[in-house]
N, C-alpha and C positions, 0 to 999 in steps of 0.2 A: 478377519479384519474387514472393516466396512468397505464395500465396493465404492469406487469413485462416483458411480451413478447414484449412490444413495445419499450423497451430501446435498443439503438443501441449496437450490439455486432459484432465482426468480423466473417468472414467466417472461419469455422474450429476452433471455439473458444475453447481454452484450459483453459482460465481463468488465464494464467500466464503472468506476467508483469515484466518489468525492468524499472528503472528510470535512467536518466542521471543526472549529478551533477550541471550543470551551464548553463548560458544563451547565451554566445556568440557562442558556438559550441554545439548545442543541440544534435548532433549525431557525434561529432568529426569532423575531416577534411573530406572534400567532397570526396577525393580520397579513403577514407576508408568506405564510406557509404555502399557499396555493402557488404563488409566484416561484418560490424556490423549487418546488417539485416540478413545475412546468419547465423551468430553465434547465434543470438537470436532465430531464427526459429529452428536451430538445437537443441536448448535446450527446445523447445516447447513453447517459448514465442510468443505471437501474440498481446500483448498490450504493449504500451510504453508511459512513462510519460516524457514530455519535458518541460523545463523551458524557457519562453520567457519574456523579459522585454520591456519597452517602446521604447528601441532602436532597436527592431527587424526590420530587413530589408530583402532584397531579399535572402541573403544567408540563413538566418534562415528559411524563408518560403520555400526555396527549400528543406531544410532538412525535414520539415514537409510533403511536397509534396511527397518526396521519400518514407517516412514511409507509407503514405496513399496508394501510388501506390503499395507498397510491401504487402499490406493487413493488416497492423497494425491498431488497434484501438488506436488512440492517445489521451491522456489526456494532456491538456496544463495547466500548472500553470503560471498564469500571475504574474510574479515575481515583488515584491517590497521589498526592504530592509527595515526591521523593519516596516511592513505595518500598525501597530496599534499605535494610533488611526488614521484612515484615510480611504479614498476611492480611487478607481481607477480614474486616470485622463483621459483626452480625448485621449492621445496617446495609453494608454493601451486598451481603448475601440476599437481604430482602429486596434490594434493587434488582438483582439478578432474577429473583423469583417473579417479580412484577413484570419485568421485561419478557421473561419466558411466556407468561400468560398472554402477552400481546403478540407473540409469535417470533420473538428474537431467539435465535439459536447459537449465533457465533459471539463469543465473549473474549475480550482481552483482559487479563488480570495483572499484567506488568508491562513495562515499557522501557526499552533500551537500557537494560541493566549493566551494559558494558560502559556506561557513562558515569562519571563521578557525580554529576548533578542529579542523578536518579537515586542517590543514596543519602540517608539522613545525616550521616557523618562521612568521613573519608571512606572510600571504597576499600574493602579488604584487599590484600595482595592477590593478584592474579587468580590462581586456581581456587583459592578459598572463596572468592567472590562468586564465582560460577557455581560452586557446590552449595553455598548458602542459599543462593537464589533458587537453585533447582529443588532443594529440600522444601523451601517454603511454597514453591510452585505446585508441588505434588499435592499439598494440603488444599490449596485454593482450587486446583483442577478437580479434585474429588468433589468439592462443594458445588462447582459449576455443573458437573455431570449429574450430581444428585438432584438438581432442580430441572434437569432435562436439557442442559446446554452443552455446547462443545467449546472447551477452553483452548486458547491459542498458546502454543509454545512461543514465548515472547520474541518480538522483533528486536534485533540489535541495531545500534547506530552504525552505519557503514564506517569502517575504520574504528572509530571510538577511542576512548582512553585505554581500553584493552581491546586488542584486535577482535572484531566481531565474530569471525569464523573460528578463531581459537576459543573464544568464550563459549560459543554455541557448541563446539565439539565437547568441551568439558561438561557443559550443561546436559547434553544428550547422553553422555556416558554415565552421568549420575542417575538418569531416569530410565535408562534402556531396559531395565528389568520390569518396569511398570507397564506391561503390555495391555492390561485391562484399561488403564487410563489412556495410553497412547492410541488405542484403537478409536477413541472418541475425541482425539485432539487434532489440531491442525497447526501449520507453521505460519506465523505472521512474518512479514518481511517489509523492510523499508528500502525499497529499490529506487532511490533517487538516481536519476540518470547522471547527475553531476554535469560535467561538460564532455562526457564520453558519448561516442556514437552508440546506437542501440545494439549493434552486434559486438560491442566491446566484450571481452578482450580479443576477439578474433578479427577485428578490423585490420586493414592493411598497415596502418601506421604502427599499431602496437605489435602486430605479428612480425613486421620487419625488424623491430627492435628485440623481440622475444619470440623467435620462431618456434621454439619447443615448449612454450608456456601453455598452461591450461587455466580454465576458470577457477580451479581449486587452488592455484598458487596464491600466496599472500598478496592481498590487495587487488587481485585480478577479477574478483567478483563485484567490485564497486561500480555498479551501473544498473541498467534496466534488468539484465539477466541474473541479478542476485537470486531470484527465485529458483533458478536452475541449480545454483551452488548449494543453497540450503536444502533443497530436495535431495540432492545427491549425498550430501553430508549426513542427513538424517537416515537415509537408506543404508549408508555405510556403517554408521554407529549402532543403529537400533534394529536394522533389518526390516524396517517398515517403510512403506511408501505412503506418506501423508500428503494431503492437499496443501497448497500454499495460497495464501491470500495476502496481497499487498494492502497494508493499512495506512501507509504514507508512501509517497513516491512521485515519480515523474520529473519533468524539468522544473527548475526554479530559477527565476531571474534574480540572482544574488551572487556576487563575485565569490562569496564564501563557498558556493557550490560549484565553482569553476576553477578548481585548483590544479588541473593537469596542464602544464604549459605547452604540451604538444598539440592541444586542441583549442579552437576559439572558445571564448566565453559565451555562456548563455546570458547575454546582458541586454537583449532587445526583445520586444514582443514578437518580432518576426521570427527570430531563432527559436524562441520558446514555443510559438504556435506550430512551427514545423515539426518539432520533436513530439509535441502532444498529439498532433494529427497522426503521425506514424504509429504511435502507441495505440491509439483508438482503432486505427485500421487493422493492426495486427490482432487485437483482441477480437474484433467482430468477424474477422476472416479466418480464424483458426490457425494463425501463424505462431501460436504459442502452445505449449503442451496442455492437455486437458486437465492435468493436476493443478495448473495455475488458474484458480477459479476467478480471480478478479484483480484488476490493476487500479490502484488508487492514485488520484491526483491531489496533491497538496496545493492549496487549501481553498475551499469554495469561497468563503468570505471571512471577514474578521470584524471590523467595526459594524458592518451591515448585519452581522449576527450578534450584535450587542456585546462584543468583547471589548472591554475598556482598555486592554493592553494593546498599544500600537506596535512599536518596534518592528521586528522583522516579519511578524505575522501579517501585518497590513501590507507590507511590500510584496509578500508572496501571494496575496489574495487574487483569485480570478475575478472577483467583483470587489474592487477597492471602493472605499467610500467616495472617492472623487470621480468614479466612473461606474455608476450603477448598472450600465448596460454591459459591462464586462470588458476585459482586455481582448486583444486580437484572437487569442486561442478560443475564446467563447464563440466568436462568430465563425471561426473555421470549423470547429466541431459541429456547430449547428448546421452548417452547409453540407456536411458529409452525408452521403446515403447511409441509412441505418439498417442493420440486420442483426438477428440473433446469431451468436457464434455457433458454428457446427460442433458437434460432439463426436469425436472419432474413436474414443476409447483408449488407445495406447498412447502413453507419453512419448512425445517426440521433441527434439531440440528445435529452437526457433529457426524459421526458414526466412532467408533474406530474398525478397522478390527481385527478379531481374528487371531492368528498366522497361522492357517491352510489355510488362504486365501492369504498368502504372498509367493512370489516366492523365498525367501531365506530360506534355511533350518535352523532349530534352532541351529545347530552346527557351522554355519558360523560366522566368527569373527565379521563382521559388525552387524549381528543380535544380537549377544551376547552383543556387546558394546551398541547398541541402547536400548536393553531391560534393561540392568543393570542401565543405566542412564536415563531411561524413556524419551527418546528423540524422540520417534516415531519409526516405524518399517521400516527397509530398504527393498527395493523391488527388487533389482537386484543384481547380483554378481559382477558387473563391478566396481572394485576399483584397 
């Protein structure tokens, strides 16, 4: 099996990633590429997820080339609308080949197959849906490996129309004999924090209610530490320890992402920035397992990346069209000291830092807010 140290990582790896929203302009207009690369780097990001579809051409490949030249580790989602049931066509295989020539190694070939909206017609019932998806994935994964890439075991939607962890268990059971493919595969995860504290489900509020619960119990992995649950499930079902990359995640200012009534909503820029800051700090300071290669923030921009669809994507953008300088989290991440994450080798569970190791004194308003709402601890005074 491939050693963890053998998986590609960028120079000066912070483990921080952003994603773009759509396929025609994976990094916005070409005249803005310098700015987007600079903005992401100033926030400590050195990973980027781009979406490309079968119509990708010279413009899209130039965007990927620019990102690679700037030192980003690029993850490419080979986009198909409602990809299930189905497999990549020759045109998408060609896109994968061109991206590999540019240096891309990580590819997603499916997305959230536990949602009905990701199926061309109504999703098959329960187990059948997972097994159909897995059968098609094996074929696509072989194609990605053949061009020199590493395919993602698809990320599920947290919760979903079919429970994400249940769906993933059946999916993994279907492919567990494919060791040759699995050794070149990785686990994608969408670990939105929702309105859960970062140490959920082991935070005081949840543990007081469920003292004997674990992250593997139904619904208990829905938060930042989803990466831990999918890693453990994969090892249990397949016997293999695969790296995990978040390709969507982090806090989102949307009441639809704040459904747990036990916790306050993430409905202000202040709350959103506090959570984002803690995630970035944990990534850069090795407070996550080494197998968790990158943590992705949804979503860098929307209309400013030429996406005509507004809706929720615009509301989620870190750089909305009405504030080209970015929301509060942008300024907070820019102000943080940056460092490459340490590589210690052995996977370890996330470590919650005690207050005396934090740079904000306990009387600081940001510290008080984060502590009161169990959202993670702020690390700098810049607000």
